[in-house]
BALOBA-1460 file (C-alpha; in Angstrom, 3 decimals):
// residues 330
<rec num="1" residu="m" x="93.106" y="88.382" z="109.239"/>
<rec num="2" residu="n" x="91.188" y="85.653" z="110.501"/>
<rec num="3" residu="k" x="88.057" y="86.555" z="112.209"/>
<rec num="4" residu="k" x="88.955" y="84.557" z="115.392"/>
<rec num="5" residu="i" x="92.405" y="86.233" z="116.107"/>
<rec num="6" residu="i" x="90.679" y="89.733" z="115.652"/>
<rec num="7" residu="l" x="87.998" y="88.426" z="118.464"/>
<rec num="8" residu="i" x="91.356" y="87.711" z="120.610"/>
<rec num="9" residu="i" x="92.789" y="90.496" z="120.017"/>
<rec num="10" residu="t" x="89.722" y="92.956" z="120.647"/>
<rec num="11" residu="l" x="88.884" y="90.950" z="123.905"/>
<rec num="12" residu="l" x="92.588" y="91.299" z="125.260"/>
<rec num="13" residu="l" x="92.573" y="94.918" z="124.766"/>
<rec num="14" residu="m" x="89.416" y="95.492" z="126.460"/>
<rec num="15" residu="s" x="90.507" y="93.503" z="129.375"/>
<rec num="16" residu="l" x="93.784" y="95.379" z="129.439"/>
<rec num="17" residu="s" x="92.050" y="98.877" z="129.321"/>
<rec num="18" residu="l" x="90.315" y="98.080" z="132.246"/>
<rec num="19" residu="t" x="93.017" y="98.059" z="134.342"/>
<rec num="20" residu="g" x="95.108" y="101.310" z="135.452"/>
<rec num="21" residu="c" x="92.194" y="103.622" z="134.422"/>
<rec num="22" residu="t" x="91.532" y="106.888" z="135.855"/>
<rec num="23" residu="t" x="89.513" y="107.386" z="139.176"/>
<rec num="24" residu="w" x="88.060" y="110.209" z="140.233"/>
<rec num="25" residu="l" x="88.228" y="112.521" z="143.082"/>
<rec num="26" residu="k" x="85.102" y="112.488" z="144.944"/>
<rec num="27" residu="d" x="84.047" y="114.712" z="147.969"/>
<rec num="28" residu="e" x="82.622" y="113.363" z="151.372"/>
<rec num="29" residu="n" x="78.976" y="113.387" z="149.619"/>
<rec num="30" residu="g" x="80.395" y="111.229" z="146.889"/>
<rec num="31" residu="a" x="80.180" y="114.128" z="144.232"/>
<rec num="32" residu="m" x="83.107" y="114.623" z="141.577"/>
<rec num="33" residu="v" x="85.196" y="117.111" z="142.653"/>
<rec num="34" residu="k" x="85.298" y="119.788" z="139.672"/>
<rec num="35" residu="e" x="88.449" y="122.521" z="139.039"/>
<rec num="36" residu="e" x="86.174" y="125.405" z="139.752"/>
<rec num="37" residu="t" x="87.327" y="127.605" z="136.540"/>
<rec num="38" residu="t" x="87.176" y="124.949" z="133.862"/>
<rec num="39" residu="g" x="84.784" y="122.917" z="135.460"/>
<rec num="40" residu="q" x="87.334" y="119.846" z="134.774"/>
<rec num="41" residu="n" x="86.588" y="116.602" z="137.124"/>
<rec num="42" residu="l" x="89.334" y="116.289" z="139.022"/>
<rec num="43" residu="a" x="91.447" y="112.811" z="138.732"/>
<rec num="44" residu="k" x="92.373" y="111.117" z="141.916"/>
<rec num="45" residu="n" x="95.073" y="109.265" z="140.592"/>
<rec num="46" residu="i" x="96.977" y="112.146" z="138.814"/>
<rec num="47" residu="l" x="100.591" y="111.178" z="137.474"/>
<rec num="48" residu="c" x="102.166" y="114.360" z="138.600"/>
<rec num="49" residu="q" x="101.805" y="117.853" z="140.395"/>
<rec num="50" residu="p" x="99.547" y="120.042" z="139.377"/>
<rec num="51" residu="e" x="100.778" y="124.007" z="139.286"/>
<rec num="52" residu="d" x="97.837" y="125.797" z="140.078"/>
<rec num="53" residu="e" x="97.345" y="127.139" z="143.546"/>
<rec num="54" residu="n" x="93.472" y="126.616" z="143.700"/>
<rec num="55" residu="v" x="93.849" y="123.272" z="142.234"/>
<rec num="56" residu="i" x="96.237" y="122.144" z="144.580"/>
<rec num="57" residu="e" x="94.048" y="123.435" z="147.828"/>
<rec num="58" residu="t" x="91.224" y="121.787" z="146.080"/>
<rec num="59" residu="y" x="93.553" y="118.106" z="146.166"/>
<rec num="60" residu="k" x="94.926" y="119.001" z="149.916"/>
<rec num="61" residu="e" x="91.049" y="119.804" z="150.945"/>
<rec num="62" residu="n" x="90.218" y="116.187" z="149.816"/>
<rec num="63" residu="g" x="93.006" y="114.477" z="151.456"/>
<rec num="64" residu="i" x="95.434" y="113.892" z="148.649"/>
<rec num="65" residu="k" x="98.993" y="114.344" z="149.587"/>
<rec num="66" residu="i" x="100.471" y="116.660" z="146.571"/>
<rec num="67" residu="k" x="103.961" y="116.048" z="147.750"/>
<rec num="68" residu="d" x="103.519" y="112.325" z="147.254"/>
<rec num="69" residu="y" x="103.875" y="112.981" z="143.538"/>
<rec num="70" residu="p" x="106.848" y="114.320" z="141.044"/>
<rec num="71" residu="k" x="106.493" y="117.483" z="139.289"/>
<rec num="72" residu="c" x="105.009" y="117.190" z="136.052"/>
<rec num="73" residu="s" x="108.567" y="117.971" z="134.221"/>
<rec num="74" residu="e" x="110.099" y="115.325" z="136.424"/>
<rec num="75" residu="f" x="107.578" y="112.840" z="135.834"/>
<rec num="76" residu="t" x="109.063" y="109.338" z="134.623"/>
<rec num="77" residu="p" x="107.087" y="106.224" z="133.428"/>
<rec num="78" residu="a" x="108.410" y="104.481" z="136.629"/>
<rec num="79" residu="d" x="107.087" y="106.611" z="139.021"/>
<rec num="80" residu="g" x="104.122" y="105.868" z="141.082"/>
<rec num="81" residu="g" x="104.972" y="101.899" z="140.535"/>
<rec num="82" residu="y" x="103.028" y="99.065" z="139.068"/>
<rec num="83" residu="e" x="99.463" y="100.057" z="138.377"/>
<rec num="84" residu="g" x="98.459" y="97.304" z="135.759"/>
<rec num="85" residu="i" x="99.560" y="96.320" z="132.331"/>
<rec num="86" residu="w" x="97.261" y="99.077" z="130.418"/>
<rec num="87" residu="s" x="98.720" y="101.899" z="132.750"/>
<rec num="88" residu="t" x="102.151" y="100.337" z="132.531"/>
<rec num="89" residu="i" x="102.491" y="99.998" z="128.804"/>
<rec num="90" residu="f" x="100.321" y="102.306" z="127.654"/>
<rec num="91" residu="i" x="99.240" y="105.373" z="129.995"/>
<rec num="92" residu="k" x="102.277" y="106.138" z="131.749"/>
<rec num="93" residu="p" x="104.807" y="105.996" z="128.445"/>
<rec num="94" residu="l" x="102.324" y="108.172" z="126.650"/>
<rec num="95" residu="s" x="101.579" y="110.414" z="129.432"/>
<rec num="96" residu="w" x="105.750" y="111.109" z="129.522"/>
<rec num="97" residu="l" x="106.196" y="111.778" z="125.963"/>
<rec num="98" residu="i" x="103.399" y="114.109" z="126.149"/>
<rec num="99" residu="i" x="104.950" y="115.790" z="129.016"/>
<rec num="100" residu="q" x="108.263" y="115.861" z="127.245"/>
<rec num="101" residu="i" x="107.247" y="117.667" z="124.249"/>
<rec num="102" residu="g" x="105.061" y="119.887" z="125.894"/>
<rec num="103" residu="e" x="108.237" y="121.165" z="127.975"/>
<rec num="104" residu="l" x="110.045" y="121.553" z="124.720"/>
<rec num="105" residu="l" x="107.567" y="123.387" z="122.813"/>
<rec num="106" residu="a" x="106.410" y="125.130" z="125.985"/>
<rec num="107" residu="n" x="102.726" y="124.089" z="125.024"/>
<rec num="108" residu="y" x="100.582" y="121.236" z="126.229"/>
<rec num="109" residu="g" x="98.033" y="121.910" z="123.271"/>
<rec num="110" residu="l" x="101.032" y="121.767" z="120.833"/>
<rec num="111" residu="a" x="102.335" y="118.766" z="122.329"/>
<rec num="112" residu="i" x="98.967" y="117.060" z="122.010"/>
<rec num="113" residu="i" x="98.962" y="117.678" z="118.268"/>
<rec num="114" residu="v" x="102.603" y="116.685" z="117.651"/>
<rec num="115" residu="v" x="102.455" y="113.349" z="119.609"/>
<rec num="116" residu="t" x="99.609" y="112.419" z="117.767"/>
<rec num="117" residu="l" x="101.104" y="113.165" z="114.081"/>
<rec num="118" residu="l" x="104.173" y="110.707" z="115.691"/>
<rec num="119" residu="i" x="101.742" y="108.167" z="116.535"/>
<rec num="120" residu="r" x="99.760" y="108.243" z="113.406"/>
<rec num="121" residu="l" x="103.007" y="108.340" z="111.292"/>
<rec num="122" residu="i" x="104.247" y="105.443" z="113.210"/>
<rec num="123" residu="i" x="100.957" y="103.274" z="112.374"/>
<rec num="124" residu="f" x="100.620" y="104.664" z="109.157"/>
<rec num="125" residu="p" x="101.654" y="101.124" z="107.312"/>
<rec num="126" residu="i" x="98.146" y="99.935" z="108.990"/>
<rec num="127" residu="s" x="96.054" y="103.073" z="108.186"/>
<rec num="128" residu="k" x="97.381" y="103.553" z="104.770"/>
<rec num="129" residu="k" x="96.174" y="99.405" z="103.880"/>
<rec num="130" residu="s" x="92.666" y="100.547" z="105.503"/>
<rec num="131" residu="a" x="92.403" y="103.684" z="103.392"/>
<rec num="132" residu="m" x="93.556" y="101.410" z="100.191"/>
<rec num="133" residu="q" x="90.515" y="99.269" z="100.699"/>
<rec num="134" residu="s" x="88.259" y="101.947" z="100.078"/>
<rec num="135" residu="e" x="89.788" y="102.994" z="96.745"/>
<rec num="136" residu="n" x="90.055" y="99.153" z="95.686"/>
<rec num="137" residu="m" x="86.294" y="98.994" z="96.701"/>
<rec num="138" residu="q" x="85.776" y="101.691" z="94.469"/>
<rec num="139" residu="l" x="87.326" y="99.984" z="91.431"/>
<rec num="140" residu="a" x="85.423" y="96.733" z="92.178"/>
<rec num="141" residu="s" x="81.969" y="98.609" z="92.506"/>
<rec num="142" residu="k" x="80.692" y="97.861" z="89.172"/>
<rec num="143" residu="d" x="81.689" y="94.479" z="89.313"/>
<rec num="144" residu="l" x="80.216" y="94.001" z="92.669"/>
<rec num="145" residu="q" x="76.697" y="95.729" z="91.482"/>
<rec num="146" residu="k" x="76.838" y="93.112" z="88.377"/>
<rec num="147" residu="l" x="77.280" y="90.223" z="91.061"/>
<rec num="148" residu="e" x="74.236" y="91.586" z="92.950"/>
<rec num="149" residu="a" x="71.985" y="91.887" z="89.874"/>
<rec num="150" residu="k" x="72.975" y="88.225" z="88.555"/>
<rec num="151" residu="y" x="71.853" y="86.784" z="91.938"/>
<rec num="152" residu="r" x="69.214" y="89.234" z="93.008"/>
<rec num="153" residu="n" x="66.286" y="86.581" z="92.709"/>
<rec num="154" residu="k" x="68.449" y="83.686" z="93.406"/>
<rec num="155" residu="q" x="68.205" y="82.336" z="97.227"/>
<rec num="156" residu="s" x="68.847" y="78.774" z="97.397"/>
<rec num="157" residu="q" x="72.025" y="77.948" z="99.369"/>
<rec num="158" residu="e" x="73.597" y="76.739" z="96.463"/>
<rec num="159" residu="q" x="73.213" y="79.550" z="94.642"/>
<rec num="160" residu="q" x="74.464" y="81.865" z="97.479"/>
<rec num="161" residu="m" x="77.697" y="79.626" z="97.853"/>
<rec num="162" residu="m" x="78.150" y="80.457" z="94.044"/>
<rec num="163" residu="k" x="77.576" y="84.228" z="94.667"/>
<rec num="164" residu="a" x="80.054" y="84.073" z="97.739"/>
<rec num="165" residu="q" x="82.788" y="82.327" z="95.644"/>
<rec num="166" residu="e" x="82.416" y="84.919" z="92.599"/>
<rec num="167" residu="m" x="82.442" y="87.896" z="95.359"/>
<rec num="168" residu="l" x="85.785" y="86.327" z="96.614"/>
<rec num="169" residu="q" x="86.976" y="85.980" z="92.976"/>
<rec num="170" residu="i" x="86.465" y="89.766" z="92.720"/>
<rec num="171" residu="y" x="88.256" y="90.562" z="96.036"/>
<rec num="172" residu="k" x="91.090" y="88.598" z="94.790"/>
<rec num="173" residu="k" x="90.952" y="90.614" z="91.437"/>
<rec num="174" residu="y" x="91.177" y="94.373" z="92.974"/>
<rec num="175" residu="d" x="93.307" y="92.862" z="96.052"/>
<rec num="176" residu="i" x="90.351" y="93.397" z="98.748"/>
<rec num="177" residu="n" x="90.769" y="92.132" z="102.313"/>
<rec num="178" residu="p" x="87.504" y="93.232" z="103.800"/>
<rec num="179" residu="m" x="89.290" y="92.217" z="107.608"/>
<rec num="180" residu="s" x="92.676" y="94.526" z="106.763"/>
<rec num="181" residu="g" x="90.018" y="97.175" z="106.442"/>
<rec num="182" residu="c" x="88.856" y="96.984" z="109.750"/>
<rec num="183" residu="l" x="92.497" y="96.714" z="111.324"/>
<rec num="184" residu="f" x="92.874" y="100.119" z="111.853"/>
<rec num="185" residu="a" x="89.540" y="100.695" z="113.843"/>
<rec num="186" residu="f" x="90.576" y="97.961" z="116.193"/>
<rec num="187" residu="i" x="93.874" y="99.868" z="116.811"/>
<rec num="188" residu="q" x="92.460" y="103.556" z="116.513"/>
<rec num="189" residu="m" x="90.111" y="102.785" z="119.874"/>
<rec num="190" residu="p" x="92.698" y="101.741" z="122.081"/>
<rec num="191" residu="l" x="94.757" y="104.794" z="121.331"/>
<rec num="192" residu="f" x="91.701" y="106.894" z="121.642"/>
<rec num="193" residu="f" x="91.181" y="105.536" z="125.524"/>
<rec num="194" residu="a" x="95.141" y="105.668" z="125.935"/>
<rec num="195" residu="f" x="95.431" y="109.717" z="125.215"/>
<rec num="196" residu="l" x="91.986" y="110.180" z="127.134"/>
<rec num="197" residu="e" x="93.188" y="108.633" z="130.103"/>
<rec num="198" residu="s" x="96.731" y="110.058" z="130.203"/>
<rec num="199" residu="l" x="95.153" y="113.780" z="129.505"/>
<rec num="200" residu="n" x="92.948" y="113.356" z="132.492"/>
<rec num="201" residu="r" x="95.796" y="112.507" z="134.614"/>
<rec num="202" residu="i" x="98.390" y="115.353" z="133.845"/>
<rec num="203" residu="p" x="97.723" y="118.312" z="135.593"/>
<rec num="204" residu="a" x="99.492" y="120.442" z="133.539"/>
<rec num="205" residu="v" x="97.208" y="119.636" z="130.170"/>
<rec num="206" residu="f" x="94.204" y="120.635" z="131.922"/>
<rec num="207" residu="e" x="95.880" y="123.696" z="133.179"/>
<rec num="208" residu="g" x="96.986" y="124.793" z="129.821"/>
<rec num="209" residu="t" x="95.774" y="126.765" z="126.987"/>
<rec num="210" residu="l" x="95.706" y="126.650" z="123.306"/>
<rec num="211" residu="f" x="94.692" y="129.466" z="120.689"/>
<rec num="212" residu="g" x="92.549" y="130.812" z="123.288"/>
<rec num="213" residu="f" x="91.130" y="127.325" z="124.461"/>
<rec num="214" residu="n" x="91.411" y="125.842" z="127.874"/>
<rec num="215" residu="l" x="92.620" y="122.358" z="127.706"/>
<rec num="216" residu="g" x="90.556" y="121.321" z="130.610"/>
<rec num="217" residu="t" x="87.208" y="122.787" z="129.575"/>
<rec num="218" residu="s" x="84.720" y="121.107" z="127.319"/>
<rec num="219" residu="p" x="82.372" y="123.293" z="125.458"/>
<rec num="220" residu="f" x="79.553" y="122.287" z="127.624"/>
<rec num="221" residu="n" x="80.966" y="123.486" z="130.911"/>
<rec num="222" residu="a" x="82.340" y="126.560" z="128.768"/>
<rec num="223" residu="l" x="78.863" y="127.345" z="127.246"/>
<rec num="224" residu="f" x="76.555" y="126.177" z="129.824"/>
<rec num="225" residu="g" x="78.840" y="126.090" z="133.208"/>
<rec num="226" residu="g" x="78.188" y="122.456" z="133.174"/>
<rec num="227" residu="s" x="74.452" y="122.583" z="134.314"/>
<rec num="228" residu="f" x="72.401" y="123.790" z="131.619"/>
<rec num="229" residu="d" x="72.422" y="127.410" z="132.677"/>
<rec num="230" residu="f" x="70.926" y="129.241" z="129.802"/>
<rec num="231" residu="n" x="71.966" y="132.458" z="131.804"/>
<rec num="232" residu="h" x="75.722" y="131.198" z="131.581"/>
<rec num="233" residu="f" x="75.048" y="130.592" z="127.924"/>
<rec num="234" residu="a" x="73.703" y="134.337" z="126.736"/>
<rec num="235" residu="a" x="77.139" y="135.464" z="129.165"/>
<rec num="236" residu="s" x="79.156" y="133.344" z="126.725"/>
<rec num="237" residu="f" x="78.276" y="135.459" z="124.056"/>
<rec num="238" residu="s" x="79.864" y="138.563" z="125.811"/>
<rec num="239" residu="n" x="82.578" y="136.997" z="127.624"/>
<rec num="240" residu="g" x="83.938" y="135.321" z="124.661"/>
<rec num="241" residu="d" x="83.043" y="131.583" z="125.532"/>
<rec num="242" residu="f" x="81.123" y="131.152" z="122.499"/>
<rec num="243" residu="i" x="84.140" y="130.282" z="120.653"/>
<rec num="244" residu="y" x="84.108" y="126.817" z="122.110"/>
<rec num="245" residu="l" x="80.968" y="126.020" z="120.171"/>
<rec num="246" residu="l" x="83.515" y="126.105" z="116.836"/>
<rec num="247" residu="l" x="85.224" y="122.983" z="118.629"/>
<rec num="248" residu="p" x="82.263" y="120.583" z="117.948"/>
<rec num="249" residu="i" x="81.500" y="122.011" z="114.516"/>
<rec num="250" residu="i" x="85.187" y="121.429" z="113.554"/>
<rec num="251" residu="v" x="84.799" y="117.687" z="115.043"/>
<rec num="252" residu="g" x="81.675" y="117.064" z="113.040"/>
<rec num="253" residu="a" x="83.059" y="118.547" z="109.908"/>
<rec num="254" residu="t" x="86.537" y="116.772" z="109.896"/>
<rec num="255" residu="t" x="84.948" y="113.457" z="111.226"/>
<rec num="256" residu="f" x="82.684" y="113.649" z="108.383"/>
<rec num="257" residu="f" x="85.229" y="114.166" z="105.784"/>
<rec num="258" residu="s" x="87.236" y="111.426" z="107.377"/>
<rec num="259" residu="f" x="84.402" y="108.886" z="107.378"/>
<rec num="260" residu="k" x="83.213" y="109.811" z="103.609"/>
<rec num="261" residu="l" x="86.781" y="109.434" z="102.207"/>
<rec num="262" residu="n" x="87.304" y="106.092" z="103.781"/>
<rec num="263" residu="s" x="83.716" y="104.442" z="104.284"/>
<rec num="264" residu="g" x="83.298" y="103.482" z="100.355"/>
<rec num="265" residu="l" x="79.798" y="105.134" z="100.417"/>
<rec num="266" residu="n" x="80.088" y="105.194" z="96.968"/>
<rec num="267" residu="t" x="81.895" y="101.946" z="96.555"/>
<rec num="268" residu="t" x="79.640" y="99.239" z="97.109"/>
<rec num="269" residu="v" x="75.980" y="97.809" z="96.189"/>
<rec num="270" residu="p" x="73.445" y="100.427" z="96.726"/>
<rec num="271" residu="d" x="71.561" y="98.638" z="99.298"/>
<rec num="272" residu="q" x="75.192" y="98.056" z="101.307"/>
<rec num="273" residu="a" x="75.690" y="101.838" z="100.494"/>
<rec num="274" residu="k" x="72.358" y="102.844" z="102.266"/>
<rec num="275" residu="q" x="73.096" y="100.604" z="105.245"/>
<rec num="276" residu="m" x="76.684" y="102.399" z="105.695"/>
<rec num="277" residu="k" x="75.311" y="105.467" z="105.197"/>
<rec num="278" residu="i" x="72.895" y="105.265" z="107.965"/>
<rec num="279" residu="m" x="75.542" y="103.722" z="110.166"/>
<rec num="280" residu="m" x="77.761" y="106.822" z="109.457"/>
<rec num="281" residu="n" x="75.426" y="109.282" z="110.124"/>
<rec num="282" residu="i" x="74.461" y="108.009" z="113.515"/>
<rec num="283" residu="l" x="78.138" y="107.492" z="114.366"/>
<rec num="284" residu="l" x="78.559" y="111.283" z="113.310"/>
<rec num="285" residu="i" x="75.933" y="112.533" z="115.572"/>
<rec num="286" residu="f" x="76.959" y="110.515" z="118.323"/>
<rec num="287" residu="i" x="80.433" y="112.143" z="118.186"/>
<rec num="288" residu="i" x="79.201" y="115.304" z="117.770"/>
<rec num="289" residu="v" x="76.742" y="115.194" z="120.462"/>
<rec num="290" residu="a" x="79.968" y="113.505" z="122.760"/>
<rec num="291" residu="s" x="82.105" y="116.311" z="121.620"/>
<rec num="292" residu="f" x="80.247" y="118.685" z="123.700"/>
<rec num="293" residu="t" x="81.389" y="116.920" z="127.096"/>
<rec num="294" residu="m" x="85.061" y="116.129" z="126.169"/>
<rec num="295" residu="s" x="87.549" y="118.285" z="127.332"/>
<rec num="296" residu="t" x="89.737" y="120.583" z="124.636"/>
<rec num="297" residu="s" x="92.620" y="118.562" z="125.110"/>
<rec num="298" residu="i" x="90.957" y="115.166" z="123.729"/>
<rec num="299" residu="i" x="88.978" y="117.327" z="120.990"/>
<rec num="300" residu="i" x="92.710" y="118.544" z="119.739"/>
<rec num="301" residu="y" x="93.601" y="114.920" z="119.594"/>
<rec num="302" residu="w" x="90.306" y="113.827" z="117.938"/>
<rec num="303" residu="i" x="90.395" y="116.770" z="115.311"/>
<rec num="304" residu="t" x="94.089" y="116.352" z="114.257"/>
<rec num="305" residu="g" x="93.691" y="112.539" z="113.841"/>
<rec num="306" residu="s" x="90.712" y="113.072" z="111.520"/>
<rec num="307" residu="l" x="92.714" y="115.870" z="109.469"/>
<rec num="308" residu="f" x="95.753" y="113.476" z="109.227"/>
<rec num="309" residu="t" x="93.329" y="110.771" z="107.775"/>
<rec num="310" residu="i" x="91.604" y="113.156" z="105.677"/>
<rec num="311" residu="i" x="95.247" y="114.328" z="104.176"/>
<rec num="312" residu="q" x="96.294" y="110.865" z="103.930"/>
<rec num="313" residu="s" x="93.298" y="109.564" z="101.844"/>
<rec num="314" residu="v" x="93.651" y="112.482" z="99.512"/>
<rec num="315" residu="i" x="97.331" y="111.966" z="98.839"/>
<rec num="316" residu="l" x="96.712" y="108.417" z="98.601"/>
<rec num="317" residu="r" x="93.676" y="108.651" z="96.050"/>
<rec num="318" residu="r" x="95.566" y="110.895" z="94.029"/>
<rec num="319" residu="k" x="98.902" y="108.624" z="93.583"/>
<rec num="320" residu="k" x="96.361" y="105.610" z="93.027"/>
<rec num="321" residu="h" x="94.580" y="107.653" z="90.247"/>
<rec num="322" residu="a" x="98.216" y="108.911" z="88.582"/>
<rec num="323" residu="n" x="99.220" y="105.073" z="88.793"/>
<rec num="324" residu="s" x="96.388" y="104.321" z="86.793"/>
<rec num="325" residu="k" x="96.537" y="106.642" z="84.066"/>
<rec num="326" residu="e" x="100.263" y="105.875" z="83.660"/>
<rec num="327" residu="r" x="99.600" y="102.390" z="83.083"/>
<rec num="328" residu="k" x="96.630" y="103.031" z="80.935"/>
<rec num="329" residu="s" x="98.940" y="105.544" z="78.788"/>
<rec num="330" residu="k" x="101.466" y="102.588" z="78.375"/>
């Protein structure tokens, strides 16, 4: 795909994502209003009514008329009128889908998993191309290493042009399109922000639970009470909240294997592989740290997406190797 087209698409998605975003409920002093039990920041522009009486009272105390909103089970994408392209086209339809499946399964945590899988299946043709680029780079790695060795001490403009032409021939030989390998990343980020916006604005989600985890609680709030309270951290081991430590661990593990299977760390020339490894480690650390402040609901989305990527990569890799062996045996 042309770089200019990708740049235009990126800028467009960034501009769209700035419209119809979550606005947070603040008290008269300008401080964020939190749900007492979970420590969840409460969204001001919720899409439907909360059911928890304490949450309802908190909204009323801060001037929000709950009766102006539909019940979550009755919410439709048309409710609330036009809020911008991002909200109207992405957030509200996605929220409606999560609510419908949540009502069907009687659990919003399971609904997040199901919706994530449905969307990943829909964009599978794109994610498949991205995954195949890693496999194709592995096949091309020896040729690329030979090319690097050939032009290692040749820095003239003419020699670098010849190197670029030979590299293009290698890419053509192994059906490698570097830009198509990036396409999935451009789609994945808007999806992440769409889920984040939707989950923040559906009270039924942050009032729900899955496998003992409260969907509105972040590991940081569960372990430290949202303020580095180490007495709270010590108490978390006796009241069972220490299980929230598992979430960042699972995020780190699934993200690591997802990156490893799709980054091509062992597929390119040594210098490029080293740079990719450094970038991957920095991004991995950032994601693990960020997961401590993410609500359980968005963590479930991330883990589900990463597991899907891992399984997809393993299946595609085995299929490609099986086809390769079959061709060699003929």
